N, C-alpha and C positions, 0 to 999 in steps of 0.2 A: 334537386329535382329527383336523383338516382333515390334517394331515401321515402321520398313521395311515393314513387312508382312500388317501392317496396312492400310500404304500409297498404298500396292499394292493392297490391297482389296478396296480400297477407289474407287481408278482410276478404276479397272475394276467394280465396280458397277457404276460410270457414265458413263462409256464407254457403259456400256450395256443399260443403263437409256435413255442416247443420239440414240443411235441405233433404240430403242422401240419409243423414243417418236416422232422423226422426221421419220425414215423410215421404220420401221415395224408397227406403229399403223393404220394407214388407213387400210392396207392389214389386217393384223389381226382384225381390226372391223368390216370391210367387211362381213368376214369370220365370224365373230361372230355374225350378223345379220343374214345371210343364214342358221346358225345351229340354232339359234332362232326361225327362222320362220320356220322349219323342224321339231323342240322339237314342236311349238306350234300345226304344223298338226296332229303330231303322239300324243300329250296330248289330242288334242280334239277326236282323236279317242279311247285312250286308257279312255278318262273319258265316253264316250258313251258305250263302251263294259264293264264295269265293277269298273271303277275307284270310281266313286260316292258311289254306293253301298259297295264297301270297306272302303272307308272314312266313312261314316255312321256306321258302324260298329264297327270301329275302335273307334270315336267318342262315341260313345254307352256304348264300352267298359270302355272308361277311365271316364263316368260318371256313369258306373254301371248300364245302362239303357241301353235294348236291346229288341226291339219289336218281340214278339213271332209271327213267320211265321206258319201259318196251313198249315197240309197237303195238303190241299184243293187251297188254295194261291200258295204255292210251284207248283203245278202241274199246275195251271195257268199260272204262270208264266215261267215254263218251254216250255207249247203248245204257249206262244205268241214267244218264241227265235224260237219255230220252223216255225212259221209262215213268212218266210223268207220275202215277199213284203213288211211286215208290218215293222220286224226288221230293215232292211237295212235302209227302209225310215227312222226310227227313227235315226240308227245313224247316217244317213248322213244329218237329218235336225240337230240335235243336237252337231255334229261334225261344223256345216259350224255358227251355231249360237253362238258356243264356240269362233272359228276363229274372226266372226266380232265383237265380245267383245274387241278387239285387232287392230281394224282398224286403229285408231290414228297413231300406231305403223306401218302399212304396206301399208297402201294406204292414203298417206297423203303429203302434198305439204313442211312441216316441216321437216327440218332435225332430223335426229337421233341423230347424234353429228356433232359439227361443231366447229374446233380449229383457233383459228388466232393468232400466237403469244401466248401471255400468256394469252388468254381468251378463253375458253372450256365451250362450254352448252351443253343443252341436251333437247330443246325446243319442238319435240315428244314427248319425256317422259311426259315432265312437261305437257304439253295439254291433255295427256291421264290422268296423276295422277288428274289433276284440275278435269276433266271430271267424274272420278269414286269415287273419295274422295271428298265429297259435304261439311266435316268440315273443311277443310285445304284451300287455297289458294295457287295454285303451278305458276308461272308468267313464261309466254313462251314468253314474248316478246323479241327481239334482235334488239339493239340498231346497226345503220347503222356505226357509228364513232368506236365503239368498232372492226368492223370488216374490217377496210380497207376500208370504203365508207364514203362518205361526208355524214356530216349530223346530226341530233338528230332523223332523223324520221327510220323507220322500216327498216331493213337490206332488200335489194334486191338479195333473196336466187339464182333467175336462175343467175345474173352476176355474183356473188362470185362465183357458179359454174363452169362457163365460163371461169374462170379467173383462176382460181385451176386445170381444165381440160387441159389449154393450156396457159401458163402463156406467151409462145411467142408470139400470137397473143395480148394478152393483153399490152405486150412490145411495138409491133408496133403502137398498139391504141394511147398509151401516147407519144411517137415518135410523130405521124401524128399531135397532139393535140398541142405539143409543137412547132412543125414549124407552125402549124397556128397562134399562138398566135406571134411566132415571125416576120411572114410577118404582120398583121397585126399592131405590134408596130411598124414597120419601116413604115410602111404605114400611122402609127397615124399622123406625122408632115403634112403630105399632106392634109389629111381627114379633120384635126382639125386644120386649120393655125391659127394664132394670128390674130384677131379681128383688122378692117381697121382703119386706123387712123383716120378718119371722122367720126366714127361711133359714137351715142351718148354715152352717159350713161348709157340708159338703152338698148342699143343694146350691148354694152359693157358686163355688167355684165350676160346676157344670153347667150350671147358666152361665156364668162371664165365659168358658170355652167356648160355648156354643154361638153367644155374643160375637167374639172374636171371629168363631172360624165364618161367620154370616159377614162379617165385615173384611174378609180377606177374600172371600168369595166375590163379594163386589166390585173389590178394589181388583182383581184380578180381570173378571168382565169388563171395569174400566180401562186398564192396559189394552184387554182385546180392542176394542172399541176405537181407541186412539191408534193402534196399529194397522188395525183396517182402513182406520179414517187417512193414515197416513200413506198407504200404500194405492189408497184410489188416485192420488195426483200423478202420480207417472202413466197410469193407465189413461187418465183423462187427456193429458197431455201430451201422448200417441209417444211416450217413451218405455210402452212396455206392451211386445207383440209376440205372436207366436206362429210359426209356420209347421204346419202338418203333412202328413204325407198324402199321397193321392186316395187312398185307402186307410182311414186314422183308427185301426179297429185291429190287433194281432193276433194271434193263435191263443195265446193264455188269457188273454182281456175276459173279463163276464159281463155280456149285458144284459144287464138286471132292470133298466132302464122302463120296461114295458110293462102293462097291466097283469097280462096274463103271464104265467109261471112259465118256465122252459119244460122241455123245447117249443119254440116259436116257429110258426109257420114262416115261409120266405114269403117278403114284402117288400117291395120297391120304394112304397113310400115310408116306410118305416127304416129303410135303410138298411135291409135284410136281403139281399139277393138271395140265399141259400137258406137263409134260417139259421134256428141256431141248435144246438145238441143238448143234450140231458143237463149239462153244468151250467147251460149259458154260453158257452165260446161261441164264437161265429163260427158258421161251417166254410163259408167263402174264404178266409186266410187259412185255416184246416187243410181245404182241400189245395190250396196251393202251396201251403210248406208241405203238404203228406207227398206231392208230386216231387218237390225237388228230395226230398230223402229217399223216397222209393229210387228215381232212376239213378241219385248217386250212389245208393246201396248197390244197386244191379251193376254198375257200373264198374266200382270197385272190385264185386266178387268176381265179377267177370274177368275183368285184366288179373288180377290175382291169381285166381283158377286156371288162365293160360297161360299164364308164364311156368306156373307147376306143370301145368300138365303139358305143353309143348317141351318142357325140358324132359320130363318122362319118357312121353313119345319119341323124341328124338334120339334119344339114348337105347332105347328097346329095340327102333326101325334099324340103325346106324349100325350097332355092337352087332346084335343077334344072338344067337349061342344062347349059352347058360345065363347072360345076362338080359336075354328078354324071357326066357323061360321062366328065370327066379320072378322080376320083377312084373310078369304080367300074370302068375300067379297071385303076389300080391295085391295086386289092381282087383284082381277077381274076389278074394276073400274082404279085400277092403270094402269095396263097392256092396256087397252084401248086407253090410251095416245098416239098420235101419235110421239114417240119419234125423230124420223129422223128431221120432222117440227120444234120441240119444239130445238133441237140440230139450225138450219138453223135459227131461230130467236132469238137465244140467242148470239149464235157466230156472228150474224151480227150488234147487237151491243154491245160485251164485246170481246177485241183482243181475237182469239183463242190462245190455248197451248198445251202441252202434256196431264199436269195435268189434267187442266180444261174440256178437251175431255173424259179423262179417269171419272171423277168424274160425269159428265153429262151421258156419258154411263152405268157406275155401277148404278147410281141412278135412271134412266129411263126404263132400260133392263137386264140388264145383271144377276141379282139377281132373277130373275120372273121364267122364264122356270125352274130352278132346284127345286123351290119350290114345284112344283107339284108331282115330283118324289120323293123326300126325305119326303113329307107328306104320299104319299103311300105305302112309305118302312116304317114308322114308325107305321101307322095304321097297318099293317099287323103284326108286330114282336110284335107289344105291345100285340096282342092276343094271343102271345105263353107261354107257360108253363115258358119258364126258365124266363121272366119278370114277372109273375104274382109270381113265387118264390121270386124273387128279392126283389119282393115289400113288398111280405108277411116277407120277413128277416127284415124288417127296411132299405134296401138300399134308400140313398137319391135320388131324380128324377135327380140330375145333372149327378151323378154317373151313373143311370141306363140308361139315354141318350147317354152317351159319349164312356164310357165301355161296356156297354151288347149289345146296339141297333145297336150304329153306325158304328160297324166294320161289321155289317152284312147288313149294308144299303150302302157300298159301290159299290155296282157291276155298280148302274146307274152313280154314281156319275165319277167314272173312263170312263167307256164306252160313257158317253157324252162328258168327258172334249175336246179331239181331233177335235171332230164338232163344241162344242161352241168358238175354236180357228179359225177355219176356218171361221164363220161367223164374229167375230170383226176384221180381216183381212181384208174381203171385205168390214164388216161397215167402216174402217178407209180409205181404199183405195178409196170408194164412196164419203165418205164425200170432200176429196181430190182433186178429179175429179171435183166437184159438186163448187170447193171453200170452203168450209165451213172446212175445217181439221187442218191442222197445218200450222201454221206463214208462209209466202212466203219467197222461200229460203231455207226451211228445207227439206233435200233430202225425196224425197214421190214419192211411184211407182206412185198414181194418178195424183200428177202435171205432170208428165212425160206422163200418159196416154192424160190429157188433151190438152200438148201440142201437141199430136201426134195426136189428132184427129181435130186440124184445122189444122195440114199440113198431110194428111192422104198419100195423092198423090202426094204429092213429096219427102217427109220425110218418108216413111212408117216403118225404123229401130224405130223411136218414140214410135209406137203403138206394134210392134213385140216384141222389146225387153222385156219391161213391161209386157205386156201379157203374155208371154212364164215363165216369171219369176213369176208371180203370179198364173199361170196354174200347174206349177212344183210344186210349195211350195204346193198350195192348195192339188196337188193330193198325195203329200206325209204324210201330214197331215192328211186325208182323208183313206190312207192306214193304219197308224197307228191306227186310232182309228178303224178302219174295223177289225186291229188284235186283239185288246184288246177287240173290242166286241165279235168276235169269241173265243178267249182264256178266257174270262170270264163269258162265256155262260153256263148257270147252268145244264142245259140239258144234255151237256157233262160228267158232273161228278155227272149225278144223278143216285139214287140207283134203280130207277124202269127201268133204259136202261140194 
């Protein structure tokens, strides 16, 4: 009895496994992708609304470290949330930027999940991990012969999709090719007869070589048709399927399937919400990937520039004297360097890259502006009684600068942050527009604008689309900056008011 129940359970498990593998897996996988996309949107909004602060608080509690929020700072944060234009701009920007971190999974021509017979792969996931995990390699190459196509080259994903969606059409194509090969084989004796008897030896050798070459060609075509017929069976049986991202085109894919040459105008009927550029690339993926690159570039440059500028300004304002005088003269001389022309000269000699542009912009400009504000704050705070009391108590200079003065000098740093991000987004777009920015082929708003300027009369969408995206992004960031400036205004919480 126990053996019978075991066999019954095994049969039931095999039946369920077969049903899931060949019948329900594609539908469940598609449903899973849609659910993940919805969760990503909700997660980005939840993260912007308060997920990040809660995560930081829990991490601080786990490590027994929790920053103290003064009553004034708490009032400023509450006031920032009440300024709706800035708060909702912050929510929109952070949510969109959070979603663009997963573009390889949502806007890409690489399949999320592909299955053929016993081969299953996740190329889009591998590409996303390879982009965000630099310490390891995640190969995403799909070999054509592993998924029912001839050759050892890369898999033709559109052809695989077409076969999976309409196996009957693929079967008709195989039969048509089989008929063509059969006709050519019937006509082969007539088209390639035996050499004449009076032909010379060299002529006969050439003739026989041509006959054998034609015969080998027919053999290869027969083998190709047999391979296609063999690969047709899994598609008809449902053992070959592919799951694509929500928008199945990437920023480097050329869309030449239309009758008109590129650039193509926006058309929802043809699956082109924003059209194509001069080379045939879809503008919609270019716009999204360009947004991620532009905002990430601005954030990295701002962070590194602030680290250097705050350090230099704090040393100037706290120590004063010859340290302040000498460093201030150096800052003034360094700020006189025309950074844009220097970057253009260097990029014209050295191949540009994201890292090179970050280093050049941070070194030449990003750290200079904040030094003046931090220096002034430290000069003002150093003269106050609490700093003198700390010095008299024997507290070290580093602790005074970081623990006592720095929290009281955060207002200009926080309020100027969004406006510096606006400037660095403009800098990257301007460099790309002039041709001295990111390498060719990299998604860039400036590159689209440069193409649009050359064809503004006949293809205005190449100017309107990136210009509108740039204006909307800068507007939202400026609204965030204005809300932060208004919320952190010291006059609002002054005792004299």
